[in-house]
C-alpha positions in Angstrom: -7.3 9.9 -174.6 -10.4 7.8 -175.5 -12.8 10.5 -174.6 -11.5 12.6 -177.5 -11.5 9.8 -180.1 -14.8 10.9 -181.6 -13.2 14.3 -182.3 -9.7 13.2 -183.4 -10.8 11.1 -186.4 -12.5 13.9 -188.3 -9.8 16.3 -187.4 -7.0 14.1 -188.7 -9.0 13.5 -191.9 -9.4 17.2 -192.4 -5.8 17.8 -191.7 -4.5 15.2 -194.1 -7.1 15.4 -196.9 -7.5 19.2 -197.1 -10.8 21.2 -197.0 -14.0 19.4 -196.1 -17.6 20.4 -195.7 -18.3 22.7 -192.8 -21.0 21.4 -190.5 -21.8 21.5 -186.8 -19.6 18.5 -185.9 -16.6 20.1 -187.5 -17.3 23.4 -185.9 -17.3 21.6 -182.5 -14.0 19.8 -183.3 -12.3 23.1 -184.3 -13.6 24.8 -181.2 -12.3 22.0 -178.9 -8.9 21.9 -180.6 -8.5 25.7 -180.3 -9.1 25.3 -176.6 -7.2 22.0 -176.2 -4.4 21.7 -178.8 -2.8 19.0 -176.7 -5.4 16.6 -178.1 -3.6 16.4 -181.4 -0.2 16.0 -179.7 -1.5 13.1 -177.6 -3.2 11.5 -180.6 0.1 11.5 -182.6 2.0 10.2 -179.5 -0.4 7.2 -179.1 -1.2 6.6 -182.8 1.9 8.0 -184.4 2.7 5.2 -186.9 -0.9 5.0 -188.2 -1.1 8.8 -188.4 2.2 9.1 -190.2 1.3 6.3 -192.6 -1.9 8.2 -193.6 0.1 11.4 -194.1 2.8 9.6 -196.1 0.2 7.9 -198.4 -1.6 11.1 -198.9 1.6 13.0 -199.7 2.6 10.4 -202.2 -0.8 10.6 -203.9 -0.7 14.3 -204.1 2.8 14.2 -205.5 1.6 11.8 -208.2 -1.3 14.1 -209.1 1.1 17.1 -209.3 3.4 15.1 -211.6 0.6 14.0 -213.8 -0.6 17.6 -214.1 2.9 18.8 -214.8 3.3 16.1 -217.5 0.0 17.0 -219.1 0.9 20.7 -219.2 4.2 20.0 -220.8 2.7 17.7 -223.4 0.7 20.8 -224.6 4.0 22.6 -225.3 6.5 19.9 -226.1 10.2 20.2 -226.5 11.4 19.4 -230.0 14.6 17.3 -230.1 16.4 16.7 -233.4 15.5 13.3 -234.8 18.1 12.9 -237.6 18.2 9.7 -239.7 20.5 6.9 -238.7 20.0 7.2 -235.0 19.9 4.1 -232.9 16.2 3.4 -232.3 13.8 0.7 -231.3 10.1 0.4 -232.3 8.2 1.5 -235.3 8.9 4.9 -236.9 5.2 5.7 -237.0 4.6 4.9 -233.3 2.1 7.0 -231.4 4.6 7.7 -228.7 8.3 8.6 -229.3 10.6 8.4 -226.3 13.9 10.3 -226.7 16.3 9.2 -224.0 19.4 11.1 -222.9 21.7 8.6 -221.3 25.3 8.1 -220.0 27.0 4.7 -220.2 28.7 5.3 -216.8 25.5 6.3 -215.0 24.2 3.7 -212.6 20.6 5.0 -212.9 20.8 4.9 -216.7 21.6 1.2 -216.5 18.4 0.7 -214.4 16.4 2.8 -216.8 17.7 0.8 -219.8 15.9 -2.3 -218.6 12.8 -0.4 -217.8 12.5 1.1 -221.3 13.2 -2.2 -223.0 10.4 -3.8 -221.0 8.2 -0.9 -222.1 9.1 -1.4 -225.8 8.4 -5.2 -225.5 5.0 -4.6 -223.9 4.0 -1.9 -226.5 5.7 -3.0 -229.7 3.3 -1.1 -232.0 2.8 2.1 -229.9 6.2 3.1 -228.6 9.5 4.1 -230.3 12.7 4.8 -228.4 15.4 7.1 -229.8 18.7 6.9 -227.9 20.8 10.0 -227.3 23.8 10.7 -225.3 24.5 13.0 -222.3 28.1 12.0 -221.9 30.6 14.5 -220.6 33.6 12.5 -219.3 36.4 10.9 -221.2 35.4 7.2 -221.0 31.6 7.8 -221.2 32.1 9.8 -224.4 34.3 6.9 -225.7 31.6 4.4 -224.8 29.0 6.6 -226.6 31.3 6.7 -229.7 31.7 2.9 -229.7 27.9 2.5 -229.5 27.4 4.8 -232.5 30.2 3.2 -234.5 28.8 -0.3 -233.9 25.3 0.9 -234.8 26.7 1.7 -238.3 27.6 -2.0 -238.6 24.7 -3.8 -236.9 22.0 -2.1 -234.8 21.3 -5.3 -232.9 25.0 -5.5 -231.9 24.8 -1.9 -230.8 22.0 -2.6 -228.4 23.8 -5.7 -227.1 26.9 -3.5 -226.6 24.8 -1.2 -224.5 23.7 -4.1 -222.3 27.3 -5.2 -221.9 28.6 -1.7 -221.3 26.1 -1.0 -218.6 26.9 -4.4 -216.9 30.6 -3.6 -217.1 30.5 0.1 -215.9 33.4 -0.4 -213.4 35.7 -1.8 -216.1 34.7 0.8 -218.7 35.2 3.6 -216.1 38.6 2.4 -215.1 40.0 0.9 -218.3 38.4 2.9 -221.0 39.2 1.6 -224.5 40.7 -1.6 -223.2 37.4 -2.6 -221.8 35.4 -1.2 -224.7 37.4 -3.1 -227.3 36.9 -6.4 -225.3 33.2 -5.8 -225.3 33.1 -5.2 -229.1 35.2 -8.3 -229.8 32.9 -10.4 -227.7 30.0 -9.3 -229.9 31.9 -10.3 -233.1 32.1 -6.7 -234.3 34.3 -6.0 -237.4 37.2 -4.5 -235.5 38.9 -3.0 -238.6 35.8 -1.1 -239.6 35.2 -0.2 -236.0 38.6 1.4 -235.7 37.9 3.5 -238.8 34.4 4.5 -237.7 35.6 5.6 -234.3 37.5 8.3 -236.1 34.5 9.7 -237.9 33.9 13.3 -237.1 30.1 13.1 -237.8 29.8 10.6 -234.9 31.8 12.8 -232.5 29.7 15.7 -233.6 26.5 13.8 -233.0 27.4 13.0 -229.4 28.5 16.7 -228.8 25.2 17.9 -230.3 23.2 15.5 -228.0 24.9 17.0 -225.0 24.3 20.6 -226.2 20.7 19.8 -226.9 20.2 18.3 -223.4 21.8 21.4 -221.8 19.8 23.8 -224.0 16.6 22.1 -222.7 17.8 22.8 -219.1 18.7 19.2 -218.3 21.6 18.6 -215.8 21.4 14.9 -215.0 20.7 11.4 -216.4 18.6 9.7 -217.5 16.1 12.0 -219.0 13.2 11.0 -221.2 11.2 13.1 -223.5 7.9 11.4 -224.0 6.3 13.0 -227.0 8.3 16.1 -226.0 7.3 16.1 -222.3 10.3 15.5 -220.0 10.4 12.8 -217.3 13.5 12.9 -215.2 15.3 10.0 -213.5 15.0 6.2 -213.5 11.3 6.2 -212.7 9.6 2.9 -212.1 8.0 1.0 -215.0 4.5 1.7 -213.9 5.1 5.5 -213.9 6.7 5.4 -217.3 3.8 3.3 -218.7 1.3 5.7 -217.2 3.0 8.7 -218.9 3.0 6.7 -222.2 -0.7 6.1 -221.8 -1.4 9.8 -221.3 0.9 10.7 -224.3 -1.0 8.3 -226.6 -4.3 10.1 -225.9 -4.0 13.2 -223.8 -7.7 14.1 -224.2 -8.9 10.7 -223.0 -6.5 10.9 -220.1 -7.8 14.3 -219.1 -11.4 13.2 -219.3 -10.7 10.2 -217.2 -9.0 12.4 -214.6 -12.1 14.6 -214.3 -14.4 11.8 -213.6 -15.5 11.6 -209.9 
C-alpha cells in the first residue's frame, strides 16, 4: 500500500475537491489509476475513516455554499407576506431585517426555533424584527394560536410569555386543548372575562386562516418557516445559520463582494 501513497493523496484531493490544475503528476496519477483501480479501493479500506471525514466535511461545505447561493438568489425576488397592523412582533418597526415566522404551537421544531429567534432578537435589538404568523391546521394548535392572538390584544408581553409556556406544555395542550390553554392564561394573570370574549372574535380566526393560506400559497408544507426579508429559510436551523442569513439580508451587496474574494 505504501508504494502508492505518493499517488493516492493528490487523487483523493482531486476526487473530493473537484477539478484541479492538469500537470504531469496528475497525468501520471490518472494513468496509474486507470490501470490499477484497486489502489483507491485499498486506500479507502486502510484509511476509510479519514477519507470519509474529508468527504463529509467537503459535502457539508458545498451544501452551505449552495444554500447561501439559493438564499441570495431568493433575496433578489422576495416573497411578500401581508404585514397588517396589530400583529404580534418583536424588534423595531424600521429594522433593516424583518423575519416573518410561520409556526405551530404543537410543533416540536417550532419550540426549538422560538428560542433561537429570541436569541437573535436579543443580540440584534436594532437590526432585526420578528413578525409571528401561524401555520396551524389541527384543532388544538388552532386553538392555541387563537389564545395567543387574543392575549396579544390585552398585553403583548403576556402573549410572548404564553408562547413560551405553550411550547413547554405541548403534550398537555395537545391532549387537553382548552383546559390546558386556560390554565396557562390564568397563570399569566390574563383577564379571563375579556379573553373569553376575544376568543370569539371572527377577525382573529380569520387572521389565523389567512396565515395558513398565505403559507400554502407560498408553497410551504412544514414548520417552522422563516421569511428573512422575503427569502425563505426552512426548518429549525442553528443560530449561526440564521444569523449568517440575517447578515446577508442586511447588506446583500457586501455579502456578495465578500464571497467573491479569494
